[in-house]
N, C-alpha and C positions, 0 to 999 in steps of 0.2 A: 413342556407342560408340567405343572406342579400340583400336588394335592394341597388344597387350602383349608378344607374343613371336612369333618365327618359328623353327620347328623342322624338322629333316630326319631322316628315319628310313630306314634300309635294312632292308627286309623280306626274310626268307629262308624258303624252303620247298621243296617238290618239285612239279614240274609234270609232268602226264601227257601225253606226246606220243602222240597217237593214231596208230595204224597208217595208213599212207598211201603215196603215191608218193614214191620217192626224188627229191630235187630235183636239178636241173641248175644249172650256174653261170649268172650274169647278167653281161652286158657292163657295163663301167664306165669311168670316165674314165682310170684307170690302165692300161687295156688297150693303150695305145700302146707299153708296154714289155713285151717277151716274157715276162719272169719273172712279171709280174702276170697276163698273159693265160693262163698255164698253171696258175694257181691252181685248186683244187677248188671245190666248191660253197660259196656263202656261207650257205646256209640248209639244212644237212643235216637229214634226218628219216628215221626208220625206215621201210623200205618194207613190211615184212611183220609187224611186231610192235609192241605198245605199249611205250614206254620211259618210265621215270621218271627225270627229270633234275633237277639242282638249278636253282632259279630265285632270282634276287636282283633286287629293284627298289627304287628310291628314291622317296619321297614327301615333299612339303612341306606343312607345317601352319602356318596363320596364326591365332594365338589372339587373342581379344578380351576386354575386361573384362566383357562380358556373357555369357560362357560359350559363345559361338558360335565355332566353329573352321572356317576355310576349308581345304579339303583338295584337293590335286591331285597326280596322278601316274599312271603312272610318269614320272619325268623323268630326264635324265642327271645324273650326279654333277657334271659341269661346270656345269650350271645352278644346282645347289644352292650350289656354291662361289661363283659370281658373285653370287647373292642375298645370301649371308652377308657377303662381303667388300666389296660395293659398294652393294647396294640396301637392306639392313637399316636402315642409319642414317637413310634417308629415309622409313621406314615405321613404326617404333616410335613410339607416341604419337599416330599420325594416325588420322583417321576412315576406316575401311575402306569406307564407303559412298560416299565421295568419289572414286570410281575414276577419273573423268576427270582430276581434278587430280593424283592419284597417278601415273597413266600418263604425264602430261606431265612431271612432275618426274623420274620414272625415266628417261624417254627423253632428258632434257636433262642429267642429272647427269654424263654421261661422253661425250666426243666419239666413243668407240668403241661407244656403245650402239645405233648405227643398225642393225647387222646381227650375225649370228653368235650365239655363246653368250650374249652380254649381252642381246640382244633376245629370245632364247629364254628367258632367266631372267625378263625382264619379262613375257613371255607366261605363264609359270607363276604368277607373282604375280597377274596380271590374272585368271586362272582362279580362284584362291583368293578373290579379292575378289568375283567374281560368285557364287561358292558361298556366301560369307557373306551377301551381299545376298539371295539366294534363301531361305536358311535364316531370316534375320531376318524376312522377309515371309511365309514359309510357302508359297512358290511355286517351281515349276521355273524355271530361267533363261530358257527360251524364252518364258515368259509375260511376264517382265520386258522382253524384247526386242520385245514386240508380237505374239507368236504365240499360238496355233498358226495356221498357214495351211492345215494339213491334218491328218488324224488319224494318218497314218503317212507315212514318207518312203521312197521307192524307193531301194534299195541296188544297187550293181553289184558283181559278184564280181571281186575283184582277186586274180590267181593268182600273186602273188609267192611263190617257193619251190616251185612245182609243177614236175614234170618236163616237159620240152619235146620228148621223142621223139614223132614223129607219132602213134603209136598211143595214147600217154598223153594227148596234147593232145586228140585226138578223143574219147576216153572221158570225160575230165574236162569238156570243153566241153559235151558232151551232158548230163552230170550237172548242171552249173550251170543249164542251160536247164530241165531237169526240175524243179529245185528252185525255179523261179519267177523267176530272175534274167533281166531283159530286156536286160542288158548285162554284158560281162565283159572283163577286161583281162589281156593276156599280156605276158611280159617276154622280150626278145630276148637270146640268149646270145653273139652275134657282132657284131664291129665291123670297121672298115677293116683292122685288122691280120690278120684271118682271110681276107682275099682274097675272090675270086669264089665259092669254095666255101662260105665262111661266109655270104655274102649269099644264096646259094641255100638254105641251111638256114634262114635267117631267113624267107625267103619261103615255105618249106614250112610253117612254123608258121602263117603268115597264111592260106595256102590251106586247110590242114587244119582250122583253127578255123572258117573260113567254111563249109566243106563239112559240118562237124559240126552247126552251129546253123541253117543256112539263112539266109534273108534277113530274118527277123523278130527277130533279136537284134543289138544293137549290139556291135561289137568294137573294142577299143582296144589299142594296142601301145606299150610303153615301152622306150626306148633308154637311159635312165638316164645321160645325159651322155656316152655312150661313142662318139659318132660325130663326123664333121666335115660340113661343108656339102655337099660333092660326094656323099659316101656317102648322106647323108640325102635329098638330092634324088633320086638314082637309086632308092633304096629307096622313097621316097614315090611316085614315078611307077609303079614296078612294083607297089606295093600298091594303087594306086588302083582297079584293076578289082575288088577285093574289098570296096570301100566301107567302109574303116575310119572309125569315128567320130572318131578322132584318132590322131596320132603324138605321143608324149609325150617331152619333154626330150631332143631329139636331140643337143644340144650343151650345154656348160657354161652355167650361168645368166647369167653376166655378159656373154656374147657375144650381146647383144641384136640387133646388126646381122645376125649370122649367123642368128638366129631369124627375123628379118624376111625375109631372103633365101630361106631354106628355105620359109617360108610362101608367098612369091610364086611360087617355082619348082616346088615338089614336087607340087602339085595335090591335096593332101589337107589337112584341118584339122590345126593344130598346137596342142598344149597345153603349158603350162609355168607356172612360178611357185612350185612346191613349195619351192624354195630361194631365193625372193625375200622381202623384208622390208618391211613397213609400206606405207601408202597411197602414199608417195612413190616407192618402188621400182616399184609397180604402175602408177603414173602414167606413168613412163618406158616401161614395157613396152607399155602400151596406146597411148600417143602414137606409138610406133614401129611400130604395127600388126604386132607380133611374134607374137601368139598369137590363137587362136580361142576357147580355153578357159582360164580363170584357175583355177589350182590352189593358191591360198594355203592354208597350213596354220595353223590357229589356235594349235597348240602352239608354233609357231616364229615367225610373222610379226608378233606383237604381241598375241596373245590375242584373246578374243572382242570386246573393245572396238575393236580395230583392224580386225577382220574385218568388223564392221558398216560401217565406213567404206570398206573395200575393195569390199564388195558394192555400196554406193551408187555408187562410182566406176565399177565394171565395168558396172553397169546403164545408166549414162549413155553407155557405149560399145557397148551392146547385146551384151555378152559374158557368157556364163554363168559363174558361180563354182561349181566342183565341188571342194570342199576336198580336199586331200591327206589321206589317212586314217591319220595317225600314231597317233591315238587316236580312239575313237568318240564319246564324249559331248560334247566341245566343238563338234565339227562338227555333231552331231545337233541340239543346241540352236540353233545358228546357223541351220541349214537350215530347221528347223521354223518359224522366225520370219520367213523371207524368202519372197517370191513364188516359186512353182514355176518361173517363167520365169527368175528370177535364180539360184536354187539348185535345179536339178532333181533331183540325185542325191546320195547319200552313198556314198563309197568304203568298202568293207568288205574288208579283207585277210583272206581266209578262214583262213590259217594263223596269222597273227600278232596280229590283234585279240583273239581269245580269250586268247592268252598275256598280253597287256597288261592283261587284266581278271582274271587269275588270283586275285589277292588281294581282289577285289571281291565283296561279298555278292550283288549283283544283276548278272548278266551281260546285256549288250545284244547280241543277235544277230538277224539277219534271219530272218523266217519268211515263206516264199513270196515271197522277194525284197523284202519290206517290213520296215522297222524301226519298231517301236512307239516312241512318245514316252515319256520318263520322267514319272512322276507324283510323285517325291520332291522335296522342297524343295531348291533349289540345283542343283548339277550332277547329283546322284544317285550320287556315289561314297561307298560305305560299306564299310569294310574287314571282311573275313571273318576273325575271330580264329582260327577253327579251322584255317585254312590257313597261318597264320603260325607258323613253327617257331622263329624268332629275330627279334629287333628290335635294331638297333644305331643309337644316336643319332650322327649325323655332327657333328663339332665341329672347326673349324679355329682356334679361339681359345685 
């Protein structure tokens, strides 16, 4: 089997935003500047009505001479550009089943391939190659990885985009628990620039969520790169009485020493790695004793091939890998093939993972807090032609 072509298509349609709570803004790295701190919500949504909004997503297709096509997406257009301009020449005419060789070639072909959009582009290709392999053998990817280790995977409810007023947090936290989620994650709106009052409002979210769910649900909280060491340490110590499962990404990902200091001083578990790349990046993170939970994202860190190696590395350090949930299927296949001790949970972004599957014929969503495993060959992505109103081929040549 040989790779004959790589294509990129922009799919367009209309997405039905369900009525729900209006979102509040989320703290971020740019909040050190007042003009950014005063921005509105990043994830607006209708509070009291259903909205139909335009949706546009990019997918990558890897064709072979045996009629099997590997498919992955949505991806960023920047990833597609990197594939076309830098990676394509190393893929055409090659054996798609030789994914280890191809990953090695792609990671070596450019000195900037270590991180960022280039590694994210390699990740997308790696996913397509696993999709081809599964389709060629008629098996879901998790079976090729050695699974399943269980019949279904526990998912935690990730509340990105949900309102954070105390009454709304209480109501939604209770709803998540009622739906069967044994863990849920909330996102802080304030950072150091918001002063003592902002810290108190952050703590109110923590207290309210704990009061809503009691002690039998794990709670996690995400600062999304928006804090500094002193702020994170003070917040961690104040949060400790509410027994958070972890505090996520308190500072920028390259500040590994700061992560380690926060972990030593804050008195609560620290999670990170969503914006880290490859096993070598995670080796530094783990050697530095910087995190309690590894959050590598298969869409970004090097694909499923690299995630398997990161899981092996993390298990040697006795640290769980709970992948960041940029998309559902790659993480689900990986987790399903790992020990429950190594990969205990799947992150499911309640508002945004359904949107990322809008053009898919089969949607994967938790039921009773559990995610069923795919039974389709490959990754399980099949496009729903009835939802595609327009297709545009992307071409930079």
